[in-house]
C-alpha positions as CSV (number, residue, x, y, z in Angstrom):
1,M,-0.6,25.4,-73.6
2,D,3.1,24.6,-73.4
3,V,6.1,26.5,-72.2
4,V,9.7,25.7,-72.8
5,V,11.8,26.7,-69.7
6,S,15.6,26.8,-69.7
7,H,17.3,26.2,-66.4
8,E,20.7,25.8,-64.8
9,C,22.1,22.5,-66.1
10,G,22.1,19.8,-63.5
11,H,19.4,21.4,-61.4
12,F,16.2,19.9,-62.9
13,G,14.7,19.1,-59.4
14,R,15.3,22.6,-58.2
15,A,14.0,24.2,-61.4
16,R,10.9,22.0,-61.3
17,R,10.1,23.0,-57.7
18,E,10.6,26.7,-58.6
19,I,8.4,26.4,-61.7
20,R,5.6,24.6,-59.8
21,A,5.8,27.2,-57.0
22,L,5.4,30.1,-59.4
23,L,2.6,28.4,-61.4
24,K,0.8,27.6,-58.2
25,R,1.0,31.2,-57.2
26,L,-0.4,32.2,-60.6
27,G,-3.3,29.8,-60.2
28,D,-2.4,26.5,-61.8
29,L,-2.4,23.9,-59.0
30,H,-1.5,21.0,-61.2
31,P,1.1,21.9,-63.9
32,E,3.0,19.2,-65.6
33,V,6.8,19.8,-65.6
34,S,8.8,17.2,-67.4
35,R,12.3,16.6,-68.8
36,S,12.7,17.5,-72.5
37,G,15.5,15.0,-73.1
38,V,17.9,17.9,-73.3
39,D,19.8,18.9,-70.1
40,G,18.9,22.4,-69.0
41,I,15.4,22.5,-70.7
42,V,12.1,21.4,-69.3
43,L,8.6,21.3,-70.8
44,V,5.7,22.8,-68.9
45,R,2.1,22.1,-69.6
46,T,-0.1,24.6,-67.8
47,S,-3.8,25.4,-67.8
48,L,-3.0,29.1,-67.7
49,G,-1.6,29.6,-71.2
50,G,2.0,30.4,-72.1
51,R,1.8,34.1,-72.6
52,P,-0.1,34.7,-69.3
53,V,2.6,32.7,-67.5
54,V,5.3,34.9,-69.1
55,Q,3.5,38.0,-67.9
56,G,3.1,36.4,-64.5
57,C,6.9,35.8,-64.4
58,R,7.6,39.4,-65.3
59,E,5.2,40.7,-62.6
60,A,6.6,38.3,-60.0
61,L,10.2,39.5,-60.7
62,N,9.1,43.2,-60.7
63,E,7.3,42.8,-57.4
64,S,10.5,41.2,-56.0
65,S,8.2,38.7,-54.3
66,F,9.5,35.7,-56.1
67,E,13.1,34.8,-56.4
68,F,14.1,33.2,-59.7
69,Q,17.2,31.1,-59.1
70,F,17.0,28.2,-61.6
71,A,14.2,28.7,-64.1
72,L,15.9,31.3,-66.3
73,K,14.1,31.6,-69.6
74,W,10.4,31.0,-70.4
75,V,9.1,30.7,-74.0
76,P,5.5,29.9,-74.9
77,V,5.1,27.2,-77.5
78,D,2.5,27.7,-80.3
79,Y,3.2,24.5,-82.3
80,W,4.9,21.2,-82.0
81,C,6.3,19.4,-85.1
82,P,8.6,16.4,-85.7
83,S,12.2,17.5,-86.3
84,D,12.1,17.1,-90.0
85,L,13.0,20.0,-92.4
86,E,10.1,19.4,-94.8
87,A,7.5,19.1,-91.9
88,L,8.9,22.3,-90.3
89,Q,8.8,24.2,-93.6
90,N,5.2,23.1,-94.2
91,L,4.2,24.1,-90.7
92,L,5.8,27.5,-91.1
93,K,4.2,28.0,-94.5
94,E,0.7,26.9,-93.5
95,Q,0.4,28.0,-89.8
96,V,3.0,30.7,-89.1
97,R,3.1,32.7,-92.3
98,P,-0.5,33.8,-92.1
99,Q,0.2,35.2,-88.6
100,I,2.8,37.6,-90.1
101,G,1.1,40.5,-91.9
102,T,2.3,41.6,-95.3
103,D,3.3,45.0,-93.7
104,E,5.2,43.3,-90.8
105,T,8.8,42.2,-90.5
106,W,9.9,39.0,-89.1
107,G,13.1,37.2,-87.9
108,L,14.0,33.6,-87.4
109,R,15.9,32.2,-84.4
110,V,16.9,28.5,-84.5
111,I,18.1,26.8,-81.4
112,R,19.0,23.2,-82.0
113,H,19.8,20.4,-79.6
114,Q,20.6,16.8,-80.7
115,W,19.9,17.3,-84.4
116,E,22.4,16.6,-87.2
117,H,21.5,19.5,-89.5
118,P,23.7,22.6,-89.2
119,T,21.9,25.7,-88.0
120,R,22.7,27.6,-91.3
121,D,21.1,24.8,-93.4
122,I,18.0,24.9,-91.2
123,V,17.6,28.7,-91.4
124,T,18.1,28.6,-95.2
125,H,15.5,25.9,-95.7
126,L,12.9,27.4,-93.3
127,A,13.2,31.0,-94.4
128,K,11.8,30.0,-97.8
129,A,8.5,29.3,-96.1
130,I,7.7,32.9,-95.2
131,D,7.7,35.5,-98.0
132,R,7.7,38.6,-95.8
133,R,10.3,41.3,-95.2
134,V,13.1,40.2,-92.8
135,N,14.5,42.3,-89.9
136,L,16.9,40.4,-87.8
137,K,17.5,43.1,-85.2
138,H,14.0,44.4,-84.4
139,P,11.4,42.2,-86.1
140,D,7.7,42.8,-85.5
141,K,7.5,39.0,-85.0
142,L,10.2,36.5,-84.2
143,V,9.7,32.9,-85.2
144,Q,11.7,30.8,-82.7
145,V,12.4,27.2,-83.7
146,N,13.6,25.2,-80.7
147,V,14.8,21.7,-81.8
148,L,14.7,19.3,-78.9
149,G,15.8,16.0,-80.4
150,E,13.0,14.4,-82.3
151,Q,10.4,17.1,-81.6
152,T,10.6,20.8,-82.3
153,A,8.8,23.7,-80.5
154,I,7.8,26.6,-82.7
155,S,6.9,30.0,-81.2
156,V,5.6,33.1,-83.0
157,L,6.7,35.9,-80.6
158,R,6.2,39.6,-80.3
159,P,8.5,41.6,-78.1
160,G,7.6,40.8,-74.5
161,D,6.1,37.3,-75.3
162,F,9.0,35.5,-73.7
163,F,10.8,36.1,-70.4
164,S,14.5,36.0,-69.6
165,V,15.5,36.4,-66.0
166,P,19.0,37.8,-66.8
167,A,17.6,40.3,-69.3
168,A,14.8,41.4,-67.0
169,R,17.2,41.9,-64.1
170,A,19.4,44.0,-66.3
171,L,16.5,46.3,-67.1
172,Q,15.5,46.7,-63.4
173,P,16.3,50.1,-61.9
174,K,19.4,50.0,-59.8
175,T,18.9,50.9,-56.1
176,P,21.5,53.5,-55.0
177,K,23.9,52.4,-52.4
178,Q,23.6,53.9,-49.0
179,D,25.9,56.9,-48.5
180,T,28.4,55.8,-45.9
181,I,30.0,59.1,-45.5
182,A,29.1,60.8,-42.2
183,H,27.5,64.2,-42.6
184,L,28.9,67.0,-40.5
């Protein structure tokens, strides 16, 4: 299973070490962490599966036993496809659409790197592949299309299927500051 991980630009080596350390802690002793061809994004191949890794990230942050500094956003990948509008539309129609129930809503997020098509054109073309009700704010399932040059990662995500360090930190309870006023 693959995971796309966003990291601080210019810190591939540090992000790779951080990713490997976390995956080792989760039980994958030999993950593959490679450059994607886009600065700030790495590809991770792990024997653990993408969603269990995301859950492990969440638990590690909540336990405060692992410090995330460089590997900031973790997204499991369900499918890979050449960066071609027709190929992407066919994949969404044949593989993704059946995963979205007729009573479910869906949303589409396109993140593109090194591709000439404007995001608006991509969204318009790909949305035709899924004839379900759209909800852009709170969809039951989010289809994320991450264009990484010649290859595109497609993820069908439920809330909680991906992990963002900044978002997770914002949700953590704040610890009250110590009262520095002397009591009489």
